[in-house]
C-alpha positions as CSV (number, residue, x, y, z in Angstrom):
1,M,-2.6,-25.5,2.7
2,S,0.6,-26.2,0.4
3,V,1.7,-23.7,-2.3
4,A,0.3,-25.6,-5.1
5,E,-3.3,-25.2,-3.5
6,R,-3.0,-21.5,-2.2
7,F,-1.8,-20.9,-6.2
8,L,-4.9,-22.9,-7.7
9,L,-7.0,-21.2,-5.2
10,I,-6.0,-17.4,-5.6
11,F,-6.0,-17.8,-10.0
12,A,-10.0,-19.4,-8.9
13,G,-10.7,-15.7,-7.4
14,I,-9.4,-14.1,-10.0
15,A,-11.0,-15.9,-12.9
16,G,-14.2,-16.3,-11.0
17,A,-14.2,-12.4,-10.1
18,A,-12.6,-11.0,-13.6
19,G,-15.9,-13.5,-14.8
20,V,-18.2,-11.8,-12.9
21,A,-16.6,-8.4,-14.1
22,F,-16.7,-8.9,-17.5
23,S,-20.2,-10.6,-17.3
24,A,-21.2,-7.2,-16.3
25,M,-19.4,-4.8,-18.7
26,A,-20.7,-6.9,-21.2
27,A,-24.3,-6.6,-20.1
28,H,-24.3,-2.8,-19.6
29,G,-21.7,-1.8,-22.8
30,D,-21.6,-1.7,-26.1
31,Y,-18.3,-4.5,-26.0
32,P,-18.2,-7.3,-28.7
33,D,-19.0,-10.7,-28.1
34,L,-15.3,-11.6,-27.2
35,L,-16.1,-10.2,-24.0
36,K,-19.1,-12.6,-23.3
37,T,-17.0,-15.2,-24.2
38,C,-13.9,-14.4,-21.8
39,A,-16.7,-13.8,-19.1
40,N,-17.8,-17.2,-19.6
41,V,-14.6,-18.9,-20.1
42,L,-13.5,-17.5,-16.7
43,L,-16.9,-18.5,-15.4
44,F,-16.5,-21.9,-16.0
45,H,-13.0,-22.4,-15.3
46,A,-13.4,-20.7,-11.6
47,P,-15.0,-23.6,-10.4
48,A,-13.3,-26.3,-12.3
49,L,-9.8,-24.9,-10.3
50,L,-11.5,-24.9,-7.1
51,G,-12.6,-28.7,-7.8
52,V,-9.2,-29.7,-8.7
53,T,-7.8,-28.1,-5.4
54,A,-10.6,-30.0,-3.2
55,L,-9.2,-33.2,-5.1
56,M,-5.5,-32.5,-4.7
57,R,-6.7,-32.5,-1.0
58,A,-8.5,-35.1,-0.5
59,A,-8.8,-37.4,-3.2
60,N,-6.6,-40.5,-4.0
61,T,-5.4,-39.1,-7.0
62,P,-1.8,-37.9,-7.6
63,R,-1.2,-34.5,-6.5
64,R,1.2,-33.7,-9.3
65,L,-0.8,-34.5,-11.8
66,L,-3.9,-32.8,-10.9
67,F,-1.6,-29.4,-9.9
68,L,-0.2,-30.0,-13.5
69,A,-3.7,-29.9,-15.1
70,G,-5.1,-26.8,-13.1
71,F,-1.5,-25.3,-14.0
72,L,-2.6,-25.6,-17.5
73,L,-6.1,-24.3,-17.0
74,V,-4.4,-21.1,-15.2
75,L,-2.1,-20.8,-18.1
76,G,-4.4,-21.3,-20.9
77,L,-6.9,-18.9,-19.2
78,A,-3.9,-16.4,-19.0
79,F,-3.3,-17.1,-23.1
80,F,-6.9,-17.1,-24.2
81,C,-8.7,-14.8,-21.5
82,G,-5.4,-12.6,-22.1
83,D,-5.1,-12.0,-25.7
84,L,-9.3,-11.7,-26.1
85,I,-9.0,-8.7,-23.5
86,R,-6.0,-7.4,-24.8
87,R,-7.4,-7.1,-28.3
88,I,-11.1,-5.6,-27.0
89,F,-8.8,-2.7,-25.4
90,L,-5.9,-2.2,-26.8
91,G,-6.4,-3.6,-30.4
92,L,-3.4,-5.6,-30.0
93,R,-2.6,-9.1,-29.8
94,L,-1.1,-10.8,-26.7
95,F,1.5,-12.4,-29.1
96,P,0.6,-14.1,-32.4
97,M,-1.7,-17.0,-31.6
98,A,-2.2,-16.6,-27.8
99,A,-6.0,-17.4,-27.8
100,P,-5.3,-20.9,-30.0
101,V,-2.5,-21.9,-27.5
102,G,-4.4,-21.2,-24.9
103,G,-7.1,-23.0,-25.8
104,G,-5.0,-25.9,-26.3
105,A,-3.4,-25.7,-22.8
106,M,-6.9,-25.7,-21.3
107,I,-7.7,-28.7,-23.7
108,F,-4.8,-30.2,-22.5
109,G,-5.1,-29.3,-18.7
110,W,-8.5,-30.9,-18.8
111,G,-7.1,-34.4,-20.4
112,L,-4.9,-34.2,-17.8
113,L,-7.9,-34.2,-15.2
114,A,-8.9,-37.4,-16.7
115,L,-5.8,-39.1,-16.5
116,A,-5.8,-38.4,-12.8
117,A,-8.9,-40.4,-12.3
118,L,-6.9,-43.1,-14.2
119,T,-3.7,-42.6,-12.3
120,P,-2.8,-44.4,-8.8
121,R,-1.5,-41.6,-6.3
122,R,1.8,-43.0,-6.1
123,L,3.0,-41.0,-9.0
């Protein structure tokens, strides 16, 4: 398994675990709806990262483009969910515009994933 594949798998596991934990907290505590939003985003992207990793290994698509797509998903999750979690628990932003930047990174990552399906493996 390559370093890139390990990176994406590690963050898939972290996203999945954090998503389940935040879902449980939101269900059993008095937290704002932002916690549910964060949990959902993490839980939706954890299997996506697993899929990107599997595609890197098995599909006739460009590995670098797939890794870049996965990396942008991870970066987007870190900024978007990191900003929400920091606001919920500390009352502070991660940095100005962190959530929108993270959301944009995730959108761009999904776009690169679609582009990878249209791109020959030679890249």
